[in-house]
N, C-alpha and C positions, 0 to 999 in steps of 0.2 A: 650594733650588734654583737655581742660577745661570742667566744666559740663554745661555752656553754651552754648559750641557748638562751640568756637572758638578752632582752631587747631595751635599750635605753632610748626613749622616746624625744622625739626634739618636740619643745615647748611651742615653737614657732611663735617668739615675741614680735617679732616685725609685722608678719601677715594679722595678729590680733591687734596691734596698734595701726592700720594701715588707716581705717575709717577717720581715727582721728587727726592723723597725717594730713588725708585728704582734704578736710573741713577746714584744717589750720593753713593749708598750703593755699586753698583757694580764698580763704578770709584776708591771707597777706597779701595773695595776688590784685585783692581788691582797693586795698591801702595807697593810698598816696605816697610816693618816695620820697624819704626824708621826714614821715609825718610820726609824731611820738607815737598814735595808735598803732603804728607798722611796727615802729620798735619794740612796741609791747607784744603784738602778735610774734614777731620774729623771737622773742625771748621764749615764750609758751612753746613755739614748735623747737627750739631748740632744747629745753626742759624736756619735752616727750622722746626726742631724740636720746638725750643722757638717760632716761627710764629706761629705754629698751635696752642701750649698751649696759647698763647696771645690771638689769634682769637676766641679760645674757652672760655677762660676767659670773654672777651669783650663780647662775645655773652650771656654768664650769667649772668654777669653784669646789661647788658642791659633788660633783659627778667625779671631779678627778682624785678629789683627797679620797672619795670612797672607792675609787678603783686602786689607789695606791696602797691604800691601807687593807684592801679584801684581798691583792694577789701580789705576790712577789716577782713576777716576770709579766710584762703587759709588751706586747706586739702589736704595731699599727702599720699600717700603709703609708708609706713615704709618698703622700699625695703632694701634686704641683697644682696648688690651687687657684694660680692664676692662671692655668690653661683650662683649668674646673670652671671658673666664670666667662671664659669667652663663649661659651655656651649660652645663647640668649634666653631661650627656655627656660634653664635652670640656674642662671645668674644669682638672682633674688634669692631663690632657696637655699642655694650653698653658701652665699654671706650671710643671710639669716643664723644660719646653723652655726658659722664661727669657727671652723675646724683648726684654722691656723693657730687660732689664740688658744682652743682647747689643748692644743698638741704640745703647746708651748708650758700652758702650765702643768699638762700631765710631765712633760721633762725634769722641769723644775721641782717640782712634789717628788717626783721617783727617785731625784740624785739625791733630794737633803732625807727621805726615807731609806737610803741604802736599797732602793730597789733598782731593777732593771726594765729599763726600755728600750726596745730593739724598733728598727723599722726595718719593712722589706719592700723591696719595688711593686708597685701595685699592678703591674701588667699581666692584664687574664686572671685575675684572682675571680671575677663573679663569671667568667666564662667555663673555669676549668671544674670538670664534676670533681669534689673531695674524696670519691671513693674509687672511683677506678682511674682518674686522672685526664682522662680524655676532654677533648674542649668542645663545649657545646655551646654555639654561636647562640647569642640571642640580642634583643634589642633592652634599651633601658627602661623600656614599660612592661616588659614582660617579669614579673616580681617572683616566679615560682620558677626555681630550676630543675627540669626534667631532663634528665640522661636516659637517651636511647639505648646506650651501650650496657649498663648495668641495672635502671631501672629506678634508680635512687631518687626520690621526691621530695623537695625541700624548698624552705623558703631561700630566696636569692641571697641576700645578707649575711644570712647561718652561714650557707655553703662557701662564703665567701672568707668569714670567718675563722673558717675551718681550714681552706686555704691559707692563708695569713700565718697561722700558727703553723703549719706543716712547712710552709716555706721558712720558715724560722729556725724550725728544728733539723730542716734539710742543709742548711749553710752552717 
């Protein structure tokens, strides 16, 4: 989510390919170890993983190029992805997005284009109200930010994007 309200949707490449992975894994497990047929299925499975990786990489290249050429300054959260992946409920989804790879692409493209990329600490960006600054505690499943202090109601990620921009400007 961008601070101007634009939303970049996650194409969920891994989730779309899971059925194919499942059938290939099942086929592979049924083959005798050391057989040529097992080797053939293993190669098919590896190609499918490579396809998903290439789709994700292509999406990252396109979005990062678009952001770098569209904006002069880009501010992102300095996320600790290894800690986020420890949550077993969200690990697959977080890995499917590929934030680390995306941020690295964004940083080298911004540097080569002469743009500014800044990272801000992520602590509390989704909990804090972007209008009044009060902290509104909510679970991750709650996708709407509703501030009881000032009455602001907006999408949670949009609120966080505005807070990230405010944090950069404040530092």
